[in-house]
N, C-alpha and C positions, 0 to 999 in steps of 0.2 A: 447600810451605815453611812454617813457621812465622813468626806474626804476631802483635806485641803483643796482649794484651788489651783493651790499652785503647782499639784501633782499632774493636771493635766495638763499638756502643750497645746497653746497656742486657745486655747479657754478665757471666757470671763462670766463668772458666774453671777447671775444676777439671785438667784436665791432658789431652796426648794430643789428639783432635778436640772433644772436647764440649763444648761450651758452656750453660751452666744461665741462661735471662732470671732479670733481678734486680726486683723491686716495680715494678710497673705493666707490665710487658712480659712477650708471651705468644710459645710458639714449639711445634710442634706437638711436635718429640720437640730431645734433647740434640746432635742434628747436623745441625738448620737453627736458621739466626738468627736471635735472639732479633725478635720486634715492641712498638713501642711499640703500646700499650693507649690509644682512644680515650679512654678515663676512666680513668685513671691506677688506682682503686681496684678498679676490678674485676679485675684481675690483680695475684693475688699472688705471685705468681713466683715459682721452685723450693729457692729458698734459705731458707725461712721467718722474712722478715725483716718481714709483713704478718698475723703471727698464725696463716695456716697453716702446718702439719709439713710437711718433706718427705714425698715419695710416690714409693714407685716401682713400675713396671709387674712385672711377671708374668717378664720377663727381666730384672729385675732391676739395669736402668738407671733412670733418676732419668725422674719424668713431671713433665713441664714442659707440657702444657698442662692448668692449672689453671684454675676459675676462682672468684671467690667466691661466697655461696649465691647470692645475687642474679641471676647469669648463667650463660650458658651458651654454647655452641657454637663454632666457631672466632674466635681472637682475643676470648673473650668476648662477643664483638656484638649476640648475645641474650640477651633474659632469659630468667629460668626460669619453670614455670606459675605463677602468681598474682602476677608482675608483669608491668609495665606502662612502657613506655619513655616516659623523660621527656627527651629534644634526649641520650641517650647516656645516664641514665641509670635505672637501672631501680628502680620505687619501687615498692611495695607495694600491691595492689588493694584490700587488707580485706575486711571480708566481701563473700558471694555481692550479697546484698540492698543495703548501700550502695556498691557497684559501679555496680549496674544503673540504682539512682538518679543516680549524680552522673554516668555516660555518658548519660542520658535530659534531664536540666538543660544538661550540657552542648552535646549535639544543639538543643535549644529556644533557645540560650543564641546557638549562628553564627546559626542560623534568625535569631535577632530582629536580629542588628544585622547581618545583612543588608538586612535589610527593611525597615530602622529609617532604614541610611544611604542607600535608596533613598527612602522616603520624605519624606528631608528634604533629598532634590533636589527632588522635586516640590512642598514645602508649602510649607519657605522660600524668599526671596528669594535672590540669586546671592551676593551681600555674606553676607546671615547665615548659608547653604549654606557658604561657604570657611573661614569662623570656623568652622564646627560640624570642616571636612576635614582643616583642619592644626592640632585641636588634637584629633584622631583620629592626628596621623599624631606628635602631641608626647606623646601620651600614651603609642605605639607604638613610641616612642624609649626610654623608660621600662621598658615591659614586656621589649624585647626585652635591655634589660640586667640587668633583673636575673635572665631566665632563665637568659642566662649566668653570669651568678656563680653560680646553685643550680648549678652541672654540679660543688661542690666542697665541697657541704654534703649529709651524709644524714638523713635524715628520724631521727634520731634527736639530731641538734642542735638543733633547732628544733623549737616546738608545733607540733602534732601538723596544726592545721589551717593554716600557715604554709605547706608543699609545695601541698594544695589551695586556694587563694586563689590562689599566682602562675601555675598552670594553670591553674582557670580565667576568671585574668584576660587571660592568651593567646587567647581568645576574639576580641578586638581584630586579633592577626594571623591571624584566621581559617583558626589553625592546627590540624589534625586530631587530633596528639596529645594534645588539651584531651579529648579522647574516649573516652582510655586505651582503645589495640589494647594487647591481648592482658589483658586482662579479660573486660569483659563484649563485646566488639566481637575479633574475631580479627587475633591479631600480621599485621604488615605488615611485608613490607621495604621498603628504603627507595627501590626504584625505586616501586612501589606509592603509596608514600606521596606521593610527589614529583606520581606520573598523577590521584591525590586530590586534589592539593591544588591544581594548577591546574584540576583541575572545579571547585572551590569557586572558585577567583579567577576561574573565569568565571564565574560564578551572580553575582559579582557585578555588575557592567555589565549582565547580562541582565535582574538583576529589575532593573535602572532604569529601560534602556531598554521594557521591561514598561510599568513602573507609569507614565512618561515616557510611550510612546503611549500609554495607558487614558487616562489626564489629558486630554492633547487631544483625544482623541475625545466624551468625553464634556462637553467643551466647545463641539466645535461641532455635535454635533448638532441643540441646542435652538437656536442663532443662527441654524443654516442651515434651519431650520425656519419659523423667525418668519421671513425671508428671503425665500421663496417667498413664504409667503404676503402680505407686502411689495410682491411684483413681481409678482403675480399681481394685485391690487388699482392698484396706478398703472396695466398697460397696461388693466385692463379703462374706468378713467376713460379713460384716453387714448383709448379707441376710441369710450367714449361722449357723451366732448365730443367728440372731432373731427365723428363725424359731423353735428353740430348747429351746427360753426360754417364761415364761407366758405372760410375762410383754408386754404391745402393744407399745414399742418404747424402739430403743439402742440409747444409750449415749457411744461415742467415747471421751477420754478426753486421748489424746498425746497419741493416739494408744492402751490405753488400752480401755476396754470394763469394761463398768462397769453397772448393773444389779437391779433389786429388787426393781422398781422407783412404784410400784403397778400400780391402775390406773388411773395414771395421767396422762395427755399426752405430747407428746412433745412438741407440740410447747408453753404450759406454761410456761413445764424444761426452753426450750430454750430462753423465753421471758424472766429468770433470770440468765443469764447469757452471758458473752460479747465475741463477735469473736476478737479476734488478730492478726493482719495479719504483715507478717515480715515487714521492715523498708525500703528496699531494693526494694521493690516491682517489684521481675525480675516474680514471676508465676511458679519459679520451683517449689515450697514444700510449704506446710502452715506451715512450719514452728515449732522448738520443742517447743513451748509453746502458739503456734495456740489453740483452742480448737473445734471442727468439732459437727455436733449434725447431724444427721444421720437419718430418720426417714425410717419406715419400708414398703417395696414395696407391702406388703398388705394394710397398712391402706389408703395409698395414691394414689394406683392404678399405681404408672411407673411418676405418674403428679404434675407439677409445680416445681421450682427451690430449692435446698436444700440449706443447706448452705455453702457446699461444694461447690457448682454451683456458688453462690452469689462470695467466694470468691475468686473463679477462675477471678471472673466477673469483682472483684476489683483490681485482680493484672490487668489483661489485661488491664486494663484505667490506672492504674500510669504506666506500660507501656511505652503504648500508649504518655502520657503526658512527660514521660521522654525520649523517642527517640525524641519528638519532640521537645522539648527542646535544644536536643544535636544537634541535625543537624540545628537551628536556631543559638546555639552558635558556631556551625564551620562555616557556611555562613557570619558571625561578623565578624569572627574574618580574615577569608580569603577578606573580603573587606576592612579592615583596613590595610592587608599587601598591597594591589593593589590599595592603596589610595591615596599616591604621587606620581607613575608614571603615571596614572589615570588620576589625577586632572590637573596635568602640561601638558600633551597631552589635555587634556581637554582645560585649558586656553589659550594654541598654537593654538588650530582651535578656539578662538575667538576673536585672536587679530588681529585686522585686524589697516594698515595703507595707508594711501593717498598716492598713488606714483605717481610717475612725469607727467603721461599721465593724471592723475585724475583718474582714478578707484581707490577705494575700495579695496586693493589686502592682503593677508594673509602674517603675516612678517615672519611666519615659513618656507613658499613658494611665494615669490614674486608672479612667475608663475602663482598663483592661483587667483585667483576674487573671493569676498567673496561674500556669498549666488548669486552663481551662478555657471548652470552647475554642477559640482560633489559637490563642498564646499555647492551649495544650499538644497542637497541631505542629506551633511553631517550632516548638522545645525539643519534638524528635529531630530539625535540625541545626538548633542553639546548641544541643549538650557535644554533639559530634566535631560542629564546626570550631569551638570552644576547645574540645583536646587535640583533634588532628592537625587543625592551620593556626586556630589564634598560641597555644601552646606547642604546637610540633613546628613548623615551620623555624621559630626558634634555635627547639633541640636539634635538631634535626640540619641545619646549618653550623652547629656546636661540631655534632659530631664529623658532618662534613670537613670542619678546620681541624678536628684533631686527629681523623685520618690520614689529612694531607701531611701536618709538621711529624707525624710517625711513624706513616706507611709511605716509603718513598717507593717502591715500586707502583704504588696507585696515585703519587703528586700529581703527576702531569696530566692524567685522565679526570680526576677530578677538577684540577683547577681549570682545564678544557669546560666541563659539563658544566660547572658553578663559577661561571669565569667573575660573574658581578660579586663575588664576594671578596677576590684577590686582587685584582684590578685596578692599578694608581696606589696602592696603598705600597707601604716597607715590610721587606720580608718578615722580619722583626716584628710585624705589626697586623699580620693577618686574620686576627683576632678581633678588630676595629668593630666590623661590617657586624660581628654576632651582637656585641656589644650595644650598636645603636638596633638592633633588632628586640632586644632584653628592653632597652629603654623604650622605645615606642609601644610594646605590651603592657607597660607600667604606667605610663603618661595614656594610654588608652583609661586601664582600668583606674586608675586616682581621680579625671573624668567623671568618673560614673559616682566611683564612690563616696565623692566630696561632693554635691550637688552643689553647693554657696560657691557663688562666683570667687567673692573676694578668697575663700580660700584654695579655690581653683588657681586664681592668680597666682597666692605667696606661691602655691606648688610650682606652678609656671616657671614663674621667675629662678627660684631654685634650682630649678631640671636644667635653664637654661644655661645657667652658671657651673653647674657641675658639668655641664657638657663644656664649656669652653675649657672650665679647668682641665679635665682629660683630656682633650684636644690641645692645648697649650705645654702640657709635662710629658705627652707621649711623640707628640708629633708624627704623625703614623700618613701623612701625606707625603706622595712621591717626586714632587714639586712646589716649590716656593710658592708656586700662580695660586693653586690650590688649599694650601697654608693658608695664605692670607685670603682668600674668597670666603673657608669654611670660616673663620675667623671673621668676616665681615658678615656675615649671613647670622653667627650664633650672637653678635653684636645688635644687630638688628633687632632677632627677638628678644633677648633680653629689655631693650628700647621699647619694643610694644606690649612687651608682657606688664612693664611696669608703668607705663601710660595709663591701658586699662584696668588695672590695678589701682592709680593715685582716682583711677573715676570711681567704681567700684566701693572706695576709701575714702569718700565725700565724707563720711563723717567717724572717721579715723585714721585721719590725718599721722596723727606719731607713728602708726603700723604701717602707712605708706613711705613716710622719711622713712623708717629706718630699716626697710628695701633697700630703698634707694641709694641708700647712704652706704648698704651692703655689698648691693650691685657694684656702685660704682667704686667700690675699693679693690673687689678682685677684681674686677675687669683692669683698672689699673697696674695691682702684681701681675697679672697675667703678662699685660704688655710692656710692663720691666722684665721681669721675668723673659722673657723673648728677648728683647734689645740685649741683655748681657748675655744670653746663648748666643747669636747670631756676633756680639765681639766677640767672644770668644774663639770664635771657628776661625773668623775672620784672621785672628790670633794666631792661633795655632795653625796656621797654612803661612 
């Protein structure tokens, strides 16, 4: 039966059962339903509306499987030779030498970002590292937004260095597309790109754990040797002095020998003495205020544990607990650093659309059939990653914050282990980091669920404005400098999103004007509210 052509998305119906794809759509033949391409500019259609004249097949039918010069393959989902994939857009590789140099620099930069992030966990205090980490998250927000907006920008519309700068900035997102696969690196399908991205994401916590463990070992070697020599010296002194004393036991307090205890046993004396251990728990020494009870070798025959041994054992246990907490904290902080890029990739891997051929295909790479072949293998990893990492990390952070607030007996341990969630925040605003993680989760999902660039830019403007309002109302940061720097970063994010929105809405100037007016109004209201609050605080003093 005949159906209205307007009911078929992206099709022009010349008559009969034929359907010719419009600009931005692709079809294998004129007998199949058109499919919307991931990047509209990659598919010129078959009606000659995108500067590509209509073409005929050898059988006289209209050729519908056409792509722009930079694209090739089914649904124009791959890049032609001499081009590399950049978030769905094929960009020129340039000269061979320049391509290899840029790829090498990107590889070195990616390794440098991973190593510097791991080193900052070891060399900086927890408070300073929290500042570094969440500054990185803010920069990731900005780069993520700019990269989404660049989908609508061709190389010829901007200076030649700008796409390169944007691509190199994605190194803080641990994005392998910065290596320009298809140029100096062989092209990769989306399943291969996703699995490689997971490997890079796993390297971040692995590097942090290795450096943390190496640092802990280096700190223990020298002190442990000194402690061994000190213990041997104390034991020799006790043995020498004990032989010359008539009393059956010897007590050392802060390294001084005390005699004249009569016939009272060492165990009775020891029961009335309190052992003190160094607060740091490093195990390197007994400490200036610790008390050690050493019994003579003649009375015990060298058997049993002395108080010195118990102190060393207690200190060792503290070292183990402290080392475990530092390793857990390093892994947790590293997972936060890769949360946005891995979550966005995972959401892309699960986002499938119904193509014109009736197959369920991957929206990020329409040449891949969902849950079949390589994507079926990838789904074994995708689903657990979505459940346990993408949703699990924010939920676990929520549990940690709630336990810290409600259970004071474990609050100190949790604040030490998950310091990045609490550092540099006011005590009443400890939950703000969890809110940021959920916001990043929603940002990654929205960027995939709404593939239209204009819609993405509108959502990003609203997203950054809401963050600005939340920070203005709650004022969660502990210092004025951090508060002002947060405002500055959010204003820059809003401005960048507005600029990209204006470019994407060249044909919708009214929409861009409304968004810009709303943004500037909210920014102005936030600044006025902050100035009034500051004035009120000064007046109350």
